[in-house]
C-alpha positions, 0 to 999 in steps of 0.5 A: 078867041084872043089869047087873054080870054083862053081858058088855059088852065082848063086842062091843067089836070091832064098834064103828067110831065114834070112842071117847075113853076118859078115866080117872084114873091112880089110878082103881081101875077104870082096868083096865076102860078099858084093857081096853076100849081094847085090844078096840076095833078102830077106828083112831079110838080114844084112851085118855087117862089123867089124872094125879093123879086117881081115878075120882070126881075126874073127875065128882063134886066133884073139882077141875074143873081135872082134867077134860081139857075141852080134850082132849074138845073137840079129840077131838069137833071132829076126829071129829064132822064 
């Protein structure tokens, strides 16, 4: 089965480890991150939407100031003890 056809969210409700989902507000794929977030059952999950950027802006040649490094750092410090 090709990766694109995998039911990758089928077992999302079994994830109990901390999850931080970061998406650009203008990303065409934002719906997927939101869907994944709602399927997660753990109480240590967070959905962080970055205003004014799309999917690619957060990793490929976009404004590096748009990447929420402080949010990522604080999430790791809180949840990876």
